[in-house]
N, C-alpha and C positions, 0 to 999 in steps of 0.2 A: 501770893508769892511771886517774886520777879524771876522770870526765866533767864537763864544764862545765855548770852549770845555766843554762837559758835564763831570763832575767828581762827586764823592761822596760828595764833599763839596758844590756843587751848583745845584744838580739835584735830585729831589725827586723820579722821575721815575727810574733813574739809581739805586738808593738805593733799591727801592721796588723790582725791578727785579733781582738785583745781590745778595741781602741779604735775599731773601725769601727761603722757603724750597722746592721749585720746580726747580730743575736744568734744566728742559726742556723748560723753557720759556725765556731763555736769548736771543733767536732769536728776540724777540720783540724790543730789543735795536737797532738793525739794522733798523727796521721800524721807530722807533722814530728819529733816526739820519736823515732820509730822510725828516722829518718835518722841518728841519732847512732851507729849501728853502721857508718857509712861511714868511710872513711879519716880518721883523727883529724887529720891535717894540714889537710884540707879543712874539717873542722868548726871547728878552731881559727882558721883564716883567716876563716871566716864570722863568728865571734863578734868577732874583732879589727876587721874592717871595719864590722860592725854597730855596735859601740861607738863608733867614730869618727863614724859617720853620726848616731847618736842624740845624741852630745855636741854636734855641730855644729848639729843642729836645735834643741837647747836653747839654745845660744848665740844663735841667730837668732830665738828665740821661736816656733819652729814645732812644739814638742812639745805639740800640742793634739789633741784627739779629731778635730777637723775635718781637720787635716793628715794624721793617720794614716788616716782614712777615705779621703782622696784617694789616699794611697799604696796602700791596699788595692784601690781601684777601678781606679786607673790602671796599677799595676804588678804586683800580686800575684794577684788573683782568677783571671783567665783562665789565667795561667801555671801556678799551682800546682794548680788544680782539674783540669787535664788528666790528672793522676795517672799520668804516665809516669816511673817511677823513673830510667830511663836518661837522661832529659832534665832531671832536677831540678837537678843541680849546675850545668850551664851556664845554666839558667833563673834560678836564684837568683843566680848570679854576675852575670848581666845586670841583674837587679833592683838589686843593690848598686851596679853601675857607673852605672846611671841615677840613683840617689839621690845617689851621690858627686858626679856632675856637677851635678845640680840644686841641691844645697846647698853646693857648693864645698869638698868634703872633699879634703884633700891628704895 
């Protein structure tokens, strides 16, 4: 099975880490890439939901560095940096749910 490549078009976390104002947290991307070994249905669902969120943010004009920095600070940093693999899936799912609600993704 071919792995989906994470890009700014399909990955909320990539955007949050690469477009925030903290240049020292990009190492987290390597950690997240290791999560691809998880259940592929979970990974596929993540990319599907992320794509919808990113598309909606672009439609609303929120695909900006400032907006992604806010996503990083408000939703991602504390959750992901806890570094507990058994909690990563529900944590990321919660982040996606919050963003879907914030931007009106249906």
